[in-house]
C-alpha positions, 0 to 999 in steps of 0.5 A: 420589858420593852414589849410590855402593854402599859394600859393606863396612865399613873394615878394622881393623888396617891401617897403611901406613908407605908406599903401594904403587907405583900403575898406570893402567888405561884401559878401552876397552871396544869390539871389531870382533866379540865373540869366543865365548870373551870374558868380559871387558867388551866390545861389538861396535861398531856403527856409529861408535864415539863415540871423541871423547866417550869420551876426554871421559869418560876425562878427567873420570874421572881428574879425579874420582879425584884426590883418591884418589890425589893426590900419587902418582905413576903407574909404568905405563899400560895401555890394554886392552879390548876393542880399544884400537887400534881409537882413533886415535892423535890420541885416545889422545895427547889421552888421554895429554897430559891425563893427565899434566896430572892425574897425576903419571907417572914419566919412563920409566913403561911405557906398554902398549897391547892391539891386535887384528892385524885393527886393524894399520896401518904408519903408524897403529902408528908414529903409537902409538910416537910418542906414548909407547906403548912397549910392545904386547900384541897378540892372537895367540891362534893363527897357525893360520887354522883355529883363528882361526876356531874362535876367532870371531877377525876376523884371518887367519894373515897379518894376524898374522904382518904384525902382529907385522912392524909391531910389530918395525918400530915397538916394541922391546918387544912381548908376543904372547897365544897359547892353546892347548887350542883345539879339534881342537888337537894338541900339534905345532899348539900348538907351532908357534905358539909357535915362530912367536912366537919366530922374530917377535922377541917380548920376551914371551909369554903363553900361556893354557889356554883357558877356558870361562867362564860367560855366554859364547858356548862356555859355552852351545855348548861346543866339543870340546876336548883332554883333560887329558893332551893340554892338560898335554903342550902346557903342558910342551912349551910351558915347554921351548920358551920355555926353550930360546928364552931366555925366563924363566917368570917367572909362571903363563902369562907368558915374558919374555927378559931385562930385558922382564918385564911392569912393569904385571901385575907391580905387579898380582901383587904387590899394588901398587895400580891406578886404574882409569878407563873403563866396568867398569873395576876399581881397587884403592886403598891409603890408610893405614888401609884399601884400596878396590876400585871399579868404573866403570858397564859399559855405555859409554853410562851410563859416558860419561853419568855421568862427563861429569856429574861428581863421581865419578859414573861409580864404581858401587860402592866396597868397603873390603876386610875384613881376614880376606880380605887373606892370601888376596888378597896369595897369590892373586897374589903366588903367581903368581910363580914365584920367590915373594916376600920375607915383607917384601913382604907387610907392605909391601903389606897394612899387616899384620904377616907373622905373620898368614900364617906358620901357612899358610905352615907348612901349605903348606910340610908339603904340599910346595906352598912352599919358603921361609927367614926371607926368601921364600917360593917355589911349588914345581913342585907348588904352581904345579902346584896353585896352586888347592889352595896357595891355598885354605889362606889362605882366610879 
């Protein structure tokens, strides 16, 4: 790791009595086609994807990371992308078998696979379930043909419906990603997608407002989108419809049936640790006296070459988080929970005394953005609607 860029010096004053829970994120960067709104590290699959070599590189990457997480148990695993469901069950089984041999893993670890409806086959997804993957996250975005075309998705409405049927038949636990505020979309059309998601048997729904991100096709050629009043009505309608269907709105964009919250994402939002491996993967890891962030090399070929050369060479940057940034970074995650967080969690996950955030909490309470007592902090409805204003209070 001699050529890793170390970006910042150590944060003084951090001390952990015990380390946060640990998750594993595995990035698989290939897609059938790059979507015009996507700013993730994804690459269109042109020709044959080097599946076997990439799995070799992932195993080498995780082996190199062992000294950073030695003795810690992995609570959750998440295959993200890209489109991880492009890979075969045999390849993912080979990786999971190696990962279990290299790192201790909880017996009931939640293992999630992101999937694109265009890759669904009954036998393939039954095999994914057989190798220990127990949760799917399906990028439906919409069930409507018109909006799927506008978003550049490779699947159609019928494939979206079939994907949910296969997921329901093989997995008792699956999430559907939906987008609203789409080009030309009405409130009624957004709510129809939600109705179909509920009818599908999904145990979790993630509903995201379409945003135009830099370095995307939509940023260069912006589509005409619904105005703020329309998207606000969509958001309120979606929240009400899912509540009526028995879903708990537990995070900014996440809704779950009882007992079906995403454990992996919940660890992110509660400022837990995660080892990120694969091309462009990010990670956050705590030690007794510091917290670091890492990023792997983004291009798949460079990642594979470096990971297979050994000695942690796939890590492009490593940063020790500065002490002054901790309150904001913690709040940016924990305040996404609608029911807030226990005050003791701040000390548990940052290694700092809770007194560091008390002045900010007092300002936020005075502004009507949070409610609190001596044990718990919870964003108000106003705080959830104006989350950026709430977070700015804690900027260093």
